[in-house]
C-alpha positions in Angstrom: 47.5 -22.0 -33.9 47.4 -20.0 -30.0 47.5 -16.7 -32.5 44.9 -17.8 -34.3 42.6 -18.6 -31.6 43.6 -15.3 -29.2 42.8 -13.6 -33.0 39.3 -15.3 -33.0 38.4 -14.7 -29.6 39.7 -11.2 -29.7 37.0 -10.6 -32.8 34.2 -12.6 -31.2 35.1 -10.5 -28.1 34.9 -6.9 -30.1 31.9 -8.2 -32.3 29.9 -9.3 -28.9 30.2 -6.4 -27.2 29.1 -4.2 -29.9 26.3 -5.7 -30.7 25.6 -5.4 -26.9 26.3 -2.0 -27.4 23.6 -1.9 -30.2 21.3 -3.6 -27.8 20.9 -0.9 -25.3 18.9 1.8 -28.0 15.3 1.9 -27.2 15.7 0.1 -23.4 15.3 2.2 -20.8 16.4 1.0 -16.8 18.1 -2.3 -15.6 17.7 -3.7 -19.1 20.1 -1.3 -20.8 22.1 -1.3 -17.5 23.3 -4.8 -17.6 23.5 -4.3 -21.3 26.4 -2.0 -20.8 28.4 -3.5 -18.2 28.3 -6.7 -20.6 29.7 -4.5 -23.3 32.1 -3.0 -20.6 33.3 -6.1 -19.7 33.0 -7.9 -23.0 35.3 -4.8 -24.6 38.2 -5.0 -21.3 38.5 -9.2 -22.3 39.1 -8.4 -26.0 42.0 -5.8 -25.5 43.2 -8.0 -22.8 43.4 -11.3 -24.9 45.0 -8.2 -28.2 47.5 -6.9 -25.0 48.4 -10.5 -25.2 49.2 -10.6 -29.1 50.8 -7.3 -29.4 53.5 -7.5 -25.6 54.1 -10.1 -22.7 52.3 -7.7 -20.0 52.7 -8.9 -16.1 50.3 -11.7 -15.4 48.6 -8.8 -12.8 47.5 -7.4 -15.3 46.2 -10.6 -17.7 44.3 -12.0 -14.1 42.5 -8.4 -13.4 41.7 -8.0 -17.3 39.9 -11.1 -17.1 38.5 -11.0 -14.1 36.8 -7.7 -15.5 34.4 -9.3 -17.2 32.7 -11.7 -14.6 32.9 -9.0 -12.0 30.3 -6.8 -14.6 28.4 -10.6 -15.1 28.3 -10.3 -11.3 26.8 -6.2 -11.4 24.6 -6.8 -14.1 23.0 -10.2 -12.8 22.9 -8.8 -9.1 20.6 -5.3 -11.2 18.7 -8.4 -12.5 17.6 -9.8 -9.4 15.0 -6.8 -8.4 13.1 -7.2 -12.1 12.4 -11.1 -11.1 9.1 -10.7 -9.1 9.1 -11.9 -5.2 5.8 -13.2 -3.5 6.7 -10.7 -0.4 8.6 -7.7 -1.3 11.9 -7.3 1.1 14.6 -5.2 1.3 16.6 -4.7 -2.1 19.9 -4.6 -0.5 19.7 -8.1 1.3 18.1 -9.7 -1.4 21.3 -9.1 -3.3 23.0 -10.1 -0.4 21.6 -13.4 0.1 21.6 -14.4 -3.7 25.5 -14.0 -3.0 25.9 -15.7 -0.1 23.7 -18.7 -1.0 25.7 -19.3 -4.3 28.9 -19.0 -2.6 27.9 -21.5 -0.1 26.6 -23.8 -2.8 30.1 -22.8 -5.0 31.6 -23.8 -1.9 30.2 -26.8 -1.2 29.8 -28.2 -4.8 34.2 -27.4 -4.1 34.7 -28.9 -0.8 32.9 -32.2 -2.1 35.6 -32.2 -5.4 38.1 -32.0 -2.3 37.2 -35.2 -0.7 36.4 -36.8 -3.4 39.7 -36.2 -5.4 41.6 -34.2 -3.2 45.0 -33.7 -5.4 43.4 -32.5 -8.5 44.8 -29.0 -8.5 46.2 -26.2 -6.8 43.6 -24.1 -4.5 45.3 -21.0 -6.0 44.7 -22.9 -9.9 40.7 -22.7 -9.2 40.1 -18.8 -9.5 38.5 -19.0 -13.1 36.4 -21.7 -12.6 35.6 -20.6 -9.3 34.4 -17.4 -9.9 32.3 -18.9 -13.3 30.6 -21.3 -11.2 29.8 -18.7 -8.6 28.1 -16.4 -11.1 26.6 -20.1 -12.7 25.1 -20.8 -9.7 23.6 -17.4 -9.1 21.8 -18.1 -12.7 20.5 -21.7 -11.4 19.1 -19.6 -8.3 17.5 -16.7 -10.1 15.9 -20.0 -12.8 14.4 -22.0 -10.3 13.9 -19.7 -7.7 12.3 -16.5 -8.6 10.1 -18.0 -11.7 9.5 -15.2 -14.7 7.9 -15.1 -18.1 9.4 -17.1 -20.9 10.7 -13.9 -21.9 11.8 -12.7 -19.0 13.6 -16.2 -18.6 15.6 -16.2 -21.6 18.4 -13.6 -21.6 19.4 -15.4 -18.3 18.8 -18.7 -19.6 21.5 -17.9 -22.8 23.4 -15.9 -19.8 23.7 -19.3 -18.5 25.1 -21.1 -21.5 27.7 -18.5 -22.1 29.2 -19.1 -18.2 28.9 -23.2 -18.4 30.9 -22.2 -22.1 33.7 -20.0 -20.2 33.9 -22.2 -17.1 34.6 -25.4 -19.1 37.1 -23.1 -20.9 39.3 -22.1 -18.1 38.9 -25.6 -16.2 40.1 -27.4 -19.6 43.1 -24.7 -19.4 44.3 -24.7 -16.2 43.9 -28.7 -15.8 46.1 -28.3 -18.9 43.3 -31.2 -19.9 41.7 -32.0 -23.3 42.9 -30.7 -26.8 43.2 -26.7 -27.4 40.4 -26.3 -29.8 38.2 -26.9 -27.0 39.1 -24.2 -24.4 39.6 -21.7 -27.1 35.7 -22.3 -28.7 34.3 -22.5 -25.1 36.5 -18.6 -25.0 34.4 -18.0 -28.6 30.7 -19.7 -27.7 30.9 -17.4 -24.2 30.6 -14.2 -26.0 28.6 -15.4 -28.0 26.1 -16.5 -26.4 25.9 -13.0 -24.3 25.4 -11.1 -27.6 22.3 -13.5 -27.7 20.8 -12.6 -24.7 21.7 -9.1 -25.3 19.8 -9.4 -28.5 16.8 -10.8 -25.9 13.1 -9.2 -27.2 11.9 -6.8 -24.1 10.5 -8.6 -20.3 6.6 -9.7 -20.8 5.3 -9.6 -17.6 4.5 -12.7 -15.7 0.7 -13.5 -16.4 0.4 -15.9 -13.2 -0.9 -14.0 -9.7 2.0 -13.2 -6.8 0.8 -15.7 -5.0 1.1 -18.8 -6.4 4.8 -17.6 -6.0 5.2 -19.0 -2.0 6.0 -22.8 -3.0 9.3 -21.0 -5.2 10.3 -19.0 -2.5 10.3 -21.9 -0.3 12.5 -23.1 -2.6 14.3 -20.0 -2.5 15.6 -20.6 1.0 15.9 -24.4 0.9 18.3 -25.0 -2.2 21.5 -23.5 -0.6 21.3 -25.4 2.2 21.1 -28.7 0.7 24.4 -29.2 -1.0 25.9 -27.7 2.7 24.0 -30.8 4.5 25.4 -33.1 1.5 29.3 -31.8 2.3 29.1 -31.7 5.8 27.9 -35.8 5.8 30.3 -36.7 3.5 33.2 -34.9 5.7 32.0 -36.0 8.6 32.2 -39.5 7.0 35.3 -38.8 5.9 36.4 -37.8 9.2 34.7 -40.7 11.2 36.8 -42.8 9.0 40.6 -42.1 9.7 40.8 -39.4 7.2 41.9 -35.9 8.3 40.6 -32.3 6.3 42.9 -31.1 4.7 43.8 -26.7 5.5 41.8 -25.6 2.4 38.6 -28.0 3.9 38.4 -26.6 7.1 38.7 -23.2 5.2 35.5 -23.9 3.3 34.1 -25.1 6.3 35.0 -21.8 8.4 34.1 -20.1 5.4 31.1 -21.9 4.9 29.8 -21.1 8.5 30.3 -17.7 8.8 28.1 -17.3 5.6 25.5 -19.5 7.2 24.9 -18.1 10.4 25.1 -14.3 8.5 22.1 -16.4 6.2 20.3 -17.0 9.0 20.7 -13.2 10.2 18.9 -12.0 6.7 16.9 -14.6 7.1 15.4 -13.3 10.8 15.4 -9.7 9.7 13.3 -10.8 6.8 11.1 -12.6 9.0 11.0 -9.5 11.4 10.1 -7.0 8.5 7.0 -9.2 7.5 6.0 -9.6 10.5 6.0 -5.9 11.2 4.3 -5.7 7.8 1.5 -8.7 8.3 0.7 -6.5 11.5 0.3 -3.0 10.2 -1.3 -5.1 7.1 -3.6 -6.5 9.7 -4.4 -3.5 11.1 -5.2 -2.1 8.0 -7.9 -4.9 7.3 -9.4 -4.7 10.7 -9.5 -1.1 10.2 -11.4 -1.2 6.6 -13.4 -4.1 7.7 -15.0 -1.5 10.8 -14.5 1.7 9.1 -16.7 3.6 5.8 -13.8 4.5 3.7 -14.8 7.5 3.0 -15.6 9.5 6.1 -13.6 6.8 8.0 -16.3 7.1 10.7 -17.1 3.3 11.9 -19.2 1.1 9.1 -22.6 -0.9 9.5 -20.6 -3.9 11.2 -18.3 -2.1 14.0 -22.1 0.0 14.6 -24.0 -3.8 15.0 -21.6 -4.9 17.7 -21.4 -2.3 19.4 -24.3 -1.8 19.5 -25.0 -5.8 20.7 -22.4 -4.9 23.7 -24.9 -1.9 25.0 -27.7 -4.0 24.4 -25.7 -6.7 26.8 -24.8 -4.1 28.9 -28.3 -2.6 29.3 -29.5 -6.7 30.1 -27.7 -7.4 32.1 -27.0 -4.1 34.9 -29.6 -1.7 33.3 -27.2 0.4 31.4 -29.3 2.7 29.1 -28.9 2.4 25.4 -30.5 4.4 22.4 -30.1 4.6 18.7 -30.5 8.2 16.5 -31.5 7.1 13.3 -30.4 10.1 10.5 -30.6 10.2 6.9 -30.1 13.6 4.6 -32.7 15.2 3.4 -32.7 14.8 -1.1 -29.6 13.8 -0.9 -29.6 13.4 -4.4 -30.0 17.0 -5.6 -26.5 17.4 -4.5 -25.2 14.9 -6.3 -26.7 15.8 -9.3 -26.2 19.9 -8.6 -22.4 19.9 -7.9 -21.4 16.4 -8.7 -20.4 13.5 -6.7 -17.3 14.7 -5.8 -19.2 17.1 -3.9 -21.3 15.3 -2.2 -18.4 12.8 -0.9 -17.1 16.3 0.8 -20.5 16.8 2.2 -21.0 13.2 4.0 -17.5 13.9 5.3 -18.8 17.3 6.8 -21.8 15.8 8.1 -19.7 13.0 9.8 -17.3 15.5 11.5 -20.4 17.9 12.6 -22.1 14.0 13.7 -18.7 13.0 16.1 -18.7 17.0 17.4 -22.5 16.6 19.3 -21.4 12.9 20.9 -20.0 11.9 24.0 -16.4 10.5 23.9 -18.6 7.0 24.5 -20.9 7.3 22.1 -20.3 5.7 18.3 -21.8 7.6 15.6 -21.7 5.2 12.1 -22.2 5.2 9.0 -24.3 2.8 7.3 -24.7 3.5 3.8 -25.1 6.3 1.2 -26.8 9.0 3.5 -27.6 7.3 6.3 -25.9 7.4 9.4 -27.2 6.2 12.7 -25.0 7.1 16.4 -25.4 4.3 19.7 -26.1 6.2 22.5 -25.3 4.3 25.9 -23.1 3.9 29.2 -20.7 1.1 29.7 -20.4 0.0 26.3 -16.4 1.5 26.1 -14.1 -0.8 28.0 -12.4 -0.2 31.3 -8.9 1.5 31.2 -6.4 -0.5 33.7 -6.6 0.8 36.7 -3.5 1.9 38.9 -3.6 2.2 42.7 -3.6 5.8 43.9 -5.0 7.8 46.8 -7.0 10.2 45.0 -9.9 9.3 44.1 -10.6 10.1 39.4 -14.1 12.2 38.5 -15.9 11.4 35.8 -17.6 13.4 34.1 -20.5 12.7 31.5 -22.7 15.4 29.7 -26.0 15.6 29.8 -29.0 17.6 28.7 -29.0 19.5 32.3 -25.1 20.3 31.6 -22.2 18.6 32.8 -22.8 15.6 35.9 -19.6 14.6 38.0 -19.1 10.9 39.6 -16.5 9.7 42.0 -14.8 6.3 41.7 -12.0 4.3 39.5 -14.5 1.3 37.8 -17.0 3.0 35.1 -18.6 0.3 36.0 -19.6 1.2 39.2 -19.6 4.7 37.4 -22.2 3.7 34.6 -24.3 1.7 37.9 -24.5 5.4 39.6 -25.6 7.2 36.2 -28.3 4.2 35.4 -29.9 4.8 39.1 -29.3 8.7 38.7 -30.5 8.8 34.8 -34.3 7.0 35.5 -35.8 6.1 31.6 -37.6 9.1 30.9 -34.9 11.4 32.1 -32.5 9.9 29.7 -35.2 9.3 26.9 -34.8 13.1 27.5 -30.9 13.3 27.4 -31.3 11.3 23.9 -33.6 14.1 22.4 -31.5 16.7 23.8 -28.7 15.4 21.9 -30.5 14.4 19.2 -31.7 17.9 18.7 -28.5 19.3 19.0 -27.0 16.8 16.4 -30.2 18.1 14.2 -29.1 22.0 14.3 -25.8 21.8 13.9 -26.6 19.3 10.3 -28.4 21.8 9.1 -25.7 24.2 9.3 -24.8 25.2 5.7 -21.5 23.7 4.5 -19.1 26.3 3.3 -17.0 23.9 0.7 -15.1 25.5 -2.2 -16.3 29.1 -1.3 -19.6 27.4 -1.7 -23.0 27.4 0.3 -24.1 24.3 0.6 -27.1 23.1 2.4 -28.3 19.8 3.2 -31.4 18.8 5.9 -31.5 15.8 7.6 -34.5 13.9 9.5 -33.7 11.5 12.2 -35.7 9.0 14.4 -35.0 8.0 18.0 -35.2 5.0 19.4 -34.7 4.2 23.6 -34.4 0.7 25.4 -37.3 0.6 27.9 -36.3 -1.1 31.2 -36.4 -5.1 31.2 -36.4 -5.1 27.5 -35.0 -7.8 25.3 -34.0 -6.4 22.0 -31.5 -7.8 19.3 -29.6 -4.8 17.6 -31.7 -5.0 13.8 -35.0 -4.7 16.2 -33.8 -1.5 17.8 -32.3 -0.5 14.0 -35.7 -1.4 12.6 -37.5 0.6 14.9 -35.4 4.3 14.9 -35.3 3.7 10.7 -39.5 3.5 11.5 -39.3 6.5 13.1 -36.8 8.4 11.1 -39.2 8.0 7.9 -42.3 8.9 10.3 -40.6 12.2 10.3 -40.1 12.0 6.3 -43.8 11.7 5.7 -44.8 14.5 8.3 -42.2 17.3 6.1 -38.7 16.4 6.8 -36.2 18.4 8.6 -37.2 16.9 12.5 -36.2 14.1 15.0 -39.3 11.7 16.0 -39.2 9.7 19.3 -40.2 6.0 18.4 -43.6 5.4 20.1 -44.5 2.3 19.1 -45.9 -0.5 22.0 -43.8 -2.3 23.9 -42.9 -5.8 23.3 -41.2 -7.8 26.2 -41.2 -10.9 24.0 -37.8 -11.7 23.1 -38.6 -12.1 18.8 -41.9 -10.2 18.2 -41.0 -6.9 16.6 -43.2 -4.3 14.5 -41.7 -5.4 11.0 -42.4 -8.9 11.3 -45.8 -9.0 12.8 -46.5 -6.7 10.0 -44.7 -9.0 7.5 -47.3 -11.5 9.0 -50.1 -9.7 9.0 -49.3 -8.6 5.1 -48.1 -12.7 4.2 -49.3 -13.9 0.6 -52.6 -15.8 0.9 -53.6 -14.5 4.3 -56.6 -12.1 5.3 -54.9 -8.3 6.4 -58.4 -8.7 8.1 -58.1 -11.4 10.5 -54.9 -9.5 11.4 -56.4 -6.2 12.6 -56.7 -4.4 9.4 -59.6 -2.0 8.9 -60.4 1.1 6.9 -61.5 3.9 8.6 -63.0 6.8 6.5 -62.8 11.0 6.3 -65.8 12.8 5.0 -64.5 14.9 2.2 -67.5 18.2 2.2 -68.3 20.8 0.0 -67.1 23.9 1.6 -70.0 26.0 0.6 -73.0 23.7 2.8 -70.7 21.2 4.4 -72.4 18.4 2.3 -70.1 15.4 2.0 -69.3 14.4 -1.2 -66.9 11.9 -0.7 -64.9 10.0 1.8 -61.2 8.9 1.7 -60.6 5.4 2.7 -57.5 5.1 5.4 -56.0 1.9 6.8 -55.6 1.2 10.6 -53.9 -1.3 12.0 -54.6 -3.1 15.4 -52.4 -6.0 16.0 -53.1 -8.6 18.5 -50.4 -8.7 20.1 -48.4 -5.0 19.6 -51.8 -3.6 19.9 -53.0 0.1 18.1 -50.3 1.2 15.4 -49.8 4.3 14.0 -50.1 4.7 10.4 -47.1 6.7 9.9 -45.1 3.6 12.0 -46.5 0.6 9.7 -47.0 2.6 6.7 -43.3 3.8 6.7 -42.3 0.0 7.3 -44.5 -1.2 4.7 -43.2 1.5 2.3 -39.2 0.3 3.6 -39.7 -4.0 2.9 -41.9 -3.5 -0.2 -45.4 -4.5 1.9 -47.2 -1.0 0.7 -48.7 -2.7 -2.6 -50.2 -4.8 0.0 -52.1 -2.0 2.0 -53.0 -0.4 -0.7 -55.1 -3.1 -2.2 -56.1 -4.2 0.5 -57.4 -0.7 1.3 -58.9 -0.5 -2.4 -60.9 -3.8 -1.9 -62.5 -2.6 0.8 -64.0 0.6 -0.3 -64.8 -1.0 -3.5 -66.8 -3.9 -0.8 -68.0 -1.3 1.3 -69.6 1.4 -1.6 -73.0 0.4 -1.9 -73.3 0.5 2.1 -72.2 4.0 1.8 -74.5 5.4 -0.7 -77.2 4.0 0.9 -75.8 5.3 4.4 -76.0 9.0 2.2 -79.0 8.0 0.6 -76.9 9.3 -2.7 -73.8 8.6 -5.0 -70.2 8.7 -2.6 -67.0 9.4 -4.5 -64.3 6.8 -2.6 -61.0 8.1 -2.5 -58.4 5.7 -1.9 -54.5 6.2 -1.2 -51.6 4.8 -3.7 -48.3 4.7 -3.4 -45.8 6.8 -5.3 -43.2 4.2 -6.0 -46.3 1.9 -7.3 -46.8 4.1 -10.4 -43.3 2.4 -11.8 -44.4 -1.4 -11.2 -46.9 -3.3 -13.1 -50.3 -4.7 -11.5 -51.6 -1.6 -10.5 -54.1 -0.7 -13.1 -54.9 -4.4 -13.2 -55.6 -4.4 -9.4 -58.3 -1.0 -9.9 -60.2 -3.1 -12.9 -60.3 -6.2 -10.7 -61.7 -4.2 -7.6 -64.1 -2.9 -9.7 -65.6 -5.5 -11.6 -65.8 -7.5 -8.4 -67.5 -5.3 -6.0 -69.3 -3.5 -9.0 -68.4 0.1 -8.5 -68.6 2.6 -11.5 -65.5 3.8 -12.3 -66.6 7.5 -12.3 -66.5 6.8 -8.7 -63.3 5.8 -7.9 -60.4 8.6 -7.0 -57.0 6.8 -6.5 -55.1 9.4 -4.5 -50.5 9.0 -5.4 -49.6 9.5 -2.2 -45.6 11.7 -2.3 -43.7 10.2 0.5 -40.8 8.6 -2.1 -39.6 10.6 -4.8 -41.7 9.3 -8.6 -38.1 8.2 -10.3 -40.0 8.0 -14.0 -42.2 10.9 -14.2 -42.9 9.7 -18.2 -43.9 6.4 -16.9 -45.9 7.0 -13.7 -47.5 9.9 -16.5 -48.4 6.2 -18.7 -49.3 4.5 -15.6 -52.1 6.8 -14.6 -53.6 7.8 -17.8 -54.1 4.1 -18.7 -56.4 4.5 -15.0 -58.0 7.3 -16.0 -58.4 5.1 -19.2 -60.6 2.7 -16.8 -62.9 5.5 -16.1 -60.9 6.6 -12.8 -59.8 9.7 -11.6 -56.4 10.9 -10.4 -55.9 13.2 -7.0 -51.8 14.5 -6.3 -52.2 14.2 -2.1 -50.2 16.4 0.0 -49.6 18.8 -2.3 -47.2 21.5 -2.3 -44.9 19.5 1.1 -43.8 16.4 -1.8 -41.5 16.4 -4.6 -41.3 18.9 -7.6 -44.6 19.5 -6.6 -45.0 21.6 -9.8 -43.6 19.5 -12.1 -45.8 16.5 -11.4 -48.9 19.0 -11.6 -47.6 19.4 -15.5 -45.9 16.1 -16.3 -48.4 14.1 -15.1 -52.9 13.7 -15.7 -54.0 15.0 -12.6 -58.1 15.6 -11.6 -58.0 16.8 -8.2 -55.0 18.6 -6.1 -55.3 17.9 -2.4 -53.2 20.2 -0.4 -51.3 20.2 2.2 -52.1 21.7 5.3 -48.7 24.0 5.5 -50.8 25.9 2.6 -54.2 26.0 4.1 -53.2 27.9 7.5 -55.0 31.0 6.4 -55.8 31.8 9.3 -52.0 31.4 11.2 -50.7 33.9 8.6 -53.7 35.0 6.1 -51.3 36.9 4.0 -48.6 34.7 3.1 -51.0 31.4 3.2 -54.0 33.2 1.2 -51.5 34.4 -1.6 -49.6 30.7 -2.2 -53.4 29.5 -1.9 -54.5 32.4 -4.4 -51.8 31.3 -6.7 -52.3 27.2 -6.7 -56.3 27.9 -6.8 -55.7 29.9 -9.9 -53.4 27.1 -11.8 -55.3 24.6 -11.2 -58.4 26.9 -12.2 -57.0 27.3 -15.1 -56.2 23.5 -15.6 -59.6 22.7 -15.0 -58.5 20.5 -11.9 -60.4 20.7 -8.6 -58.5 21.2 -5.7 -59.5 19.9 -1.9 -58.2 21.8 1.2 -56.6 19.0 3.0 -56.0 19.7 7.6 -58.8 22.1 7.9 -59.4 21.7 11.6 -61.1 25.1 12.7 -63.8 27.0 11.3 -62.2 30.3 10.7 -59.9 28.2 8.6 -62.1 26.8 6.4 -63.8 30.1 6.4 -60.5 31.1 4.5 -60.5 28.6 2.1 -63.9 29.0 1.0 -63.9 33.2 0.8 -60.9 32.7 -1.6 -62.2 29.7 -3.5 -61.0 26.9 -2.8 -64.6 24.4 -3.4 -64.0 21.5 -0.9 -62.4 20.5 2.3 -61.4 17.7 4.1 -60.1 17.6 8.2 -61.4 17.2 11.1 -63.6 20.3 11.7 -66.1 17.7 9.8 -64.9 14.4 11.2 -61.9 12.6 12.2 -61.7 9.0 10.0 -63.5 6.5 11.1 -65.4 3.3 10.8 -68.2 2.4 8.3 -69.9 1.9 11.3 -69.9 5.6 13.3 -69.8 7.7 9.4 -72.0 10.5 10.2 -74.0 11.6 7.5 -75.0 14.9 6.2 -77.3 16.4 3.8 -77.2 17.7 0.7 
């Protein structure tokens, strides 16, 4: 019977080893490795059975042969621990050591409990096989309970656990010489069979839960090993108090358990230290990401607002100067469209580097988004470093427009106070403008990237807080933004200093005042808006043939506001349509008075922002104004103002064509200074072209300007388009344009924009 059992175990072991070898095909990494280990262990285990049948080997050889399979399974389980998900990554080596220590702790505690309950169960030296099986089974249970995984990942471990239970049961029955002989044989047959089934398991599917859901299991991993230790300690302590001394084996187990607990705690401390370092590094990275632009590495809008707020606090508390530069790249979309977004990103990075090289160490350069950058200029913003006693007085160097200024003293606040005292507001504004001009000149230089020379323009707006101002960061930034867009309207590529009226009210600001003046249902006229008219004359006899209606705003709080400023704010805030509609309605209402004033019908030119050509409602607004005031459509000219790029030329052309269907004529304003002027002239239905003043300076540069004007006049004549020359301020320029064949003109020579009551009529 014993021989038959050994033969069966030999056959099952060899078959299981062959299955494990076959299962390694098509697998890589740890899944392939543990199957090789299982096959090798089963092969040695089977050969030990064969040696027992053929010869009578020494007991040491037999024991060593039987322990090869558990050793291979131990190595395989330690390798499998790498494939189990962890909520927080730790050192793989420490993770394996902790798994072994936890398994030995639990096994030792269970053995201590068994010997305390049944002390004469068996001699300690006879429990090697069951103890090894129990340690391995404990490792499997820890992996299953503390390292959750998908069903396909849990299946091989569960089958290995069943195999270990079978081996452990068989080894225990054999060592205790208990139960029928077939029971031990059955255990040694079931064990290899389940190892083979584990090897045949399908590939592991990743866990379908987020890693954060594993935190509870990770806490369980920390607590599970100490449960049996506490129970065993309480039982042994109770027995000792009851007068039953510990056996030598229990004492050894106790000392071993204590050493393992200390070692486990040391590993936990090391893991916690590593995790704390990682948390600190992660917090620093997250803080950097939260306050810096990922592309350029510059501070972002959040850090810019925070630093600007500190600068304003220093300005309000001790009068420290503060100013903001707002820079927007001109036509940056063309770089992305021409060279690709990757090149555009590199240009943005280069722009950020150049801007940092143009400012001082205490200034902050930030990227607000897209192609918008801003700089905080101010003293007393950077926190002062820790001071040390010294008999030497260090010097503080401050870069200024006039050179390098030297301040003595240790206290930065005192130095800032002296800097403020020595830098009155006009000097500080001049210094800020010098920094802005230096930055503007630097950014204009071409960028050499991958052998290509890429040029990009920039428009810069500057605003400086005046002494006594109580402004918020939002107000200061909006004013700088308005100044920058005033540059865009005037031709780009320059710096403009915000020159709006001073407003000491803590919550009043031009954008808010503008929004209130143009609020829906309100009256712009009651809020200070009015319409001025500028004559358009026939150059041959200086007779007025039309007037251009222009919006003007005098706010009750802020006073007169420059058109460039409030029109720019209106475009940025989506309120420009309200201004356009107000001017349109007022001009139509004044049509009868204009006709009476000049004694003949006078054409009305009304500006419409280019951004409205992509919106609904323009045709309806024009038709309603004409009908409401009884103005013939032929007397109205809608001027398209090119302050913004027209995103969809076909749609814009359709909108303008619908206006022409009403009988309204279309004019293209500021021709030659905007976006794709010739393309718009070709694509859109245009009746009149108004030449920008940059093209009509024939008195300053007669040859170059004359050649350009002749070309444009020839093109317009071929297309049947009338031409108006803008910016005529001298008789020489008006005569020069007339000599070139330009029929109409407009400029201060013939009259500035003025209210209807101040217009001076001219004879026909």
